[in-house]
C-alpha positions in Angstrom: 73.5 36.0 25.1 70.6 38.2 24.1 67.4 37.9 26.2 64.1 37.6 24.5 61.4 40.1 25.3 58.8 39.0 27.8 55.4 38.5 26.1 52.6 40.8 27.2 49.5 39.6 29.1 47.8 38.5 25.9 50.8 36.9 24.3 53.8 38.1 22.3 51.7 40.5 20.1 49.6 42.2 22.8 48.8 45.8 22.0 50.3 48.3 24.3 49.4 51.4 22.4 47.2 54.1 24.0 43.4 54.0 23.3 41.9 56.4 20.8 40.9 59.8 22.1 37.2 60.7 22.3 35.8 62.0 19.1 38.5 60.4 16.9 38.4 57.3 14.9 39.0 54.3 17.1 39.0 50.6 16.7 36.7 49.6 13.9 36.6 52.9 12.1 37.9 52.5 8.5 40.8 54.7 7.6 40.0 57.7 5.4 41.5 57.6 1.9 43.7 60.5 0.9 42.1 63.0 -1.6 42.9 62.3 -5.2 44.5 58.9 -4.4 43.1 55.4 -4.7 43.0 53.3 -1.6 46.2 51.1 -1.2 45.8 47.4 -2.0 46.2 45.2 1.0 49.6 43.7 1.5 50.0 40.0 0.9 51.2 38.0 3.9 54.4 36.2 3.4 54.2 32.5 4.1 55.9 31.5 7.4 58.3 28.6 7.0 57.6 25.9 9.5 60.4 24.2 11.4 61.2 20.8 10.1 59.8 17.9 12.1 62.6 15.5 11.4 66.0 15.5 13.2 69.2 13.7 12.9 69.0 10.3 14.6 72.1 10.6 16.7 70.9 14.0 18.0 67.6 12.5 19.1 69.4 9.5 20.8 71.8 11.9 22.6 69.0 14.1 23.9 67.3 11.0 25.2 70.2 10.4 27.6 71.7 7.3 26.0 75.1 8.8 25.4 76.9 11.7 23.7 76.4 12.3 20.0 79.7 10.7 19.1 78.8 7.6 21.2 75.5 7.4 19.4 77.2 7.7 16.0 79.4 4.8 16.9 76.4 2.8 18.1 74.6 3.4 14.8 77.7 2.3 12.9 77.9 -0.9 15.1 74.3 -1.8 14.1 72.9 -1.3 17.6 70.1 1.1 16.5 67.0 0.3 14.4 64.3 2.6 13.1 60.9 1.1 12.4 62.5 -2.4 12.6 65.1 -1.5 10.0 68.8 -1.1 10.7 69.7 2.6 11.0 72.5 4.4 9.2 74.5 7.5 9.8 72.7 10.4 8.3 69.2 9.0 8.9 66.6 11.6 10.1 63.6 10.7 12.2 60.3 12.2 13.2 58.2 11.8 16.4 56.2 9.1 14.6 59.2 6.8 14.1 59.8 3.9 16.4 63.5 3.9 17.5 65.2 0.9 19.1 68.5 0.9 20.9 70.0 -2.5 21.7 66.6 -4.1 21.2 64.7 -1.7 23.5 62.3 1.0 22.5 63.6 4.5 23.0 61.4 6.9 24.9 62.1 10.0 22.7 62.2 13.3 24.5 61.7 16.7 22.9 63.9 18.2 25.6 65.7 17.1 28.7 63.4 17.3 31.8 66.1 19.0 33.8 69.8 19.4 33.0 72.0 17.8 35.7 75.8 18.0 35.9 77.9 16.4 38.5 81.6 16.7 39.3 83.5 13.6 40.2 87.0 13.6 41.7 88.4 10.5 39.9 91.1 8.4 41.5 93.8 6.7 39.6 93.0 3.1 38.7 89.5 3.6 37.3 88.4 3.6 33.6 85.9 5.8 32.0 84.0 3.0 30.2 80.8 1.5 31.6 82.2 -2.0 31.5 85.6 -3.5 31.4 86.4 -7.0 30.2 89.4 -7.1 32.6 87.2 -6.4 35.6 88.7 -3.1 36.5 86.7 -0.4 38.4 84.8 2.1 36.3 83.9 5.7 37.2 80.2 4.9 36.8 80.3 2.5 39.8 80.5 5.4 42.2 77.9 7.8 40.7 74.4 8.3 41.9 71.6 6.3 40.3 69.3 7.9 37.7 65.8 6.9 36.9 65.1 6.4 33.2 68.4 8.1 32.3 72.1 7.5 32.4 75.2 9.6 33.2 77.3 10.7 30.2 80.9 11.6 30.7 82.1 14.9 29.4 85.3 13.6 27.9 87.6 11.0 29.5 90.6 10.6 31.8 93.1 7.9 31.4 93.3 4.9 33.8 96.4 6.4 35.5 95.1 10.0 35.5 93.1 11.5 38.4 91.1 14.6 39.0 88.1 16.5 37.7 85.6 14.7 35.5 82.1 16.0 34.6 79.0 14.0 33.9 75.6 15.1 32.6 72.2 13.5 31.8 72.0 15.5 28.6 73.8 14.0 25.6 73.6 17.2 23.6 75.1 19.2 26.4 77.9 16.7 26.7 78.6 16.9 23.0 78.7 20.8 23.1 81.0 20.8 26.1 83.4 18.4 24.4 83.3 20.0 20.9 86.4 22.0 20.0 84.2 24.9 18.8 83.2 25.6 22.4 86.9 26.5 23.2 86.9 25.3 26.8 90.3 25.1 28.4 91.4 22.2 30.6 94.1 22.7 33.3 96.3 19.8 34.6 98.8 19.5 37.4 101.6 17.3 36.2 104.8 15.9 37.8 107.7 15.6 35.4 110.8 13.4 35.8 113.6 14.9 33.8 115.2 18.3 33.2 112.8 21.0 31.9 114.4 24.2 30.5 113.0 27.4 29.0 113.5 26.2 25.4 111.5 23.0 26.0 108.6 25.1 27.5 108.8 27.5 24.5 108.4 24.6 22.1 105.5 23.1 24.0 103.7 26.5 23.9 104.4 27.2 20.2 103.3 23.7 19.1 104.7 20.2 18.6 103.8 17.8 15.8 102.3 14.6 17.2 100.9 11.5 15.4 97.5 13.1 15.1 98.6 16.6 14.2 100.0 19.7 15.9 99.3 20.1 19.6 100.3 22.7 22.2 99.9 24.1 25.7 98.4 27.5 25.9 100.1 28.1 29.2 102.8 26.4 31.4 103.4 27.6 35.0 106.0 26.1 37.4 104.7 24.6 40.6 106.7 23.0 43.5 109.7 20.7 43.3 113.3 21.1 42.4 115.9 19.5 40.1 114.7 16.6 37.9 111.4 16.0 39.8 109.1 19.0 39.4 105.4 20.0 39.2 103.9 22.1 36.4 100.4 23.5 35.7 99.6 23.3 32.0 96.6 24.2 30.0 95.2 22.6 26.8 92.2 23.6 24.7 91.3 20.1 23.3 90.6 16.7 24.7 92.7 14.5 22.5 93.7 11.0 23.8 96.7 11.2 26.2 97.5 14.7 24.8 99.2 16.1 27.9 101.4 13.0 28.4 102.4 12.8 24.7 103.3 16.5 24.6 105.7 16.1 27.5 107.1 12.8 26.2 107.9 14.5 22.9 110.5 16.4 24.8 112.2 13.3 26.2 110.8 13.6 29.8 108.5 11.3 31.7 105.1 12.1 33.3 105.0 10.4 36.7 101.7 11.9 38.0 98.8 13.7 36.2 95.7 15.3 37.6 93.1 17.5 36.0 92.3 20.4 38.3 90.0 22.6 36.2 87.5 22.3 33.3 86.6 25.8 32.0 85.5 27.7 35.1 84.9 24.6 37.2 87.4 23.6 39.9 87.4 20.7 42.3 86.1 22.0 45.7 88.4 21.4 48.6 85.9 19.3 50.5 85.3 16.8 47.6 87.8 14.0 48.3 89.2 11.5 45.9 86.4 9.0 44.8 83.6 11.4 45.7 81.2 13.5 43.6 79.1 16.6 44.0 76.2 18.0 41.9 76.5 21.4 40.4 73.8 23.9 41.4 71.9 26.0 38.9 74.3 29.0 39.0 77.3 26.7 38.4 75.6 25.0 35.4 74.6 28.4 34.0 78.2 29.7 34.3 79.5 26.6 32.6 77.1 27.0 29.7 78.0 30.7 29.4 81.7 29.7 29.2 80.9 27.4 26.3 78.6 30.0 24.7 75.6 27.7 25.1 72.1 29.1 25.6 70.4 27.2 28.4 67.0 25.8 27.4 63.9 26.4 29.6 63.6 23.4 31.9 61.6 22.6 35.0 63.0 23.5 38.4 64.0 21.1 41.1 61.0 19.6 42.8 60.9 19.9 46.7 61.8 16.1 46.9 64.7 16.5 44.5 66.0 19.5 46.4 65.8 17.7 49.8 67.6 14.6 48.3 70.3 16.8 46.9 70.8 18.6 50.2 71.0 15.2 52.0 73.7 14.1 49.5 75.6 17.3 50.1 75.5 16.8 53.9 76.7 13.2 53.6 79.5 14.3 51.3 80.7 17.0 53.7 80.5 14.6 56.7 82.6 12.0 54.8 79.9 9.4 54.8 80.2 6.8 52.1 83.8 7.7 51.3 85.4 4.9 49.3 89.0 4.0 49.2 90.6 4.8 45.8 91.2 1.8 43.5 95.0 2.3 43.8 96.4 3.3 47.1 98.5 6.4 46.7 99.9 9.2 48.9 98.3 12.5 47.9 100.1 15.6 49.4 98.0 18.6 50.3 100.3 20.7 48.1 102.6 19.4 45.3 106.0 18.7 46.7 109.1 17.0 45.4 109.0 13.4 46.5 
């Protein structure tokens, strides 16, 4: 990522050249015309194109912390968004003068996120990644810290029976970029397989298997613990398709009995973050995550002293185990994968 040059003390175009020497023409002295040549005509300044003031509606909504860009596109299609009291449509562009309403409430449009925040949640089995569930099941959002004037947006999803690393951010545009296939961020899972797994099966899974929604593959498969017909494997995918890991293994006639995400890009679950707990990423970890995705971090305000103290208190409570919640589904979790 290229770094822009720092502006001088008088702005980007400050003059750093040396002053004129005594006795020579300095500032204000007209240049002497060359003998026998007419003075050159002044060059015409090319018009500078101004950046457009309008933006895509779903992008503005995502930046305002209402959800990812995909979620906002679905909300527009569902008729939940209005612009100037008229139903919005996909493809609409808005300006700062437009009045935008989401589910009947006026949206406070932000030109940029006040401060990018990312948290890591160690999801237990038995929680869904939706905000509400008609069946009354627990959702991942019930155990996250409260936000003022914003909402947490999940970076992808994990199935009800899948546990492990799940990222959340207050920036819908950031969530969209981290999920988009063009960012090429790998996800690593620890999976327990019931059934015989041979080298030919692993070769097919790495080369590619045709599923209902197209060809899918693992970029890597590494054997873990276990023996016989009940073994653990580490496997890596580059996309976030629905139930992709399970469907890949099931295409080979074996069953996935346990599935846990252990890595997202360069982010791992810290050993002290237990199941059902979360931790906020610090500035360096967020910067590394953005670099992994090839995203340039916008200039945002730093943590205020109060925010820093609150974050430190949350860290201390987390390390002390205060506020630990039992997982929705009781389960034995070995320290290291073992054959059960």
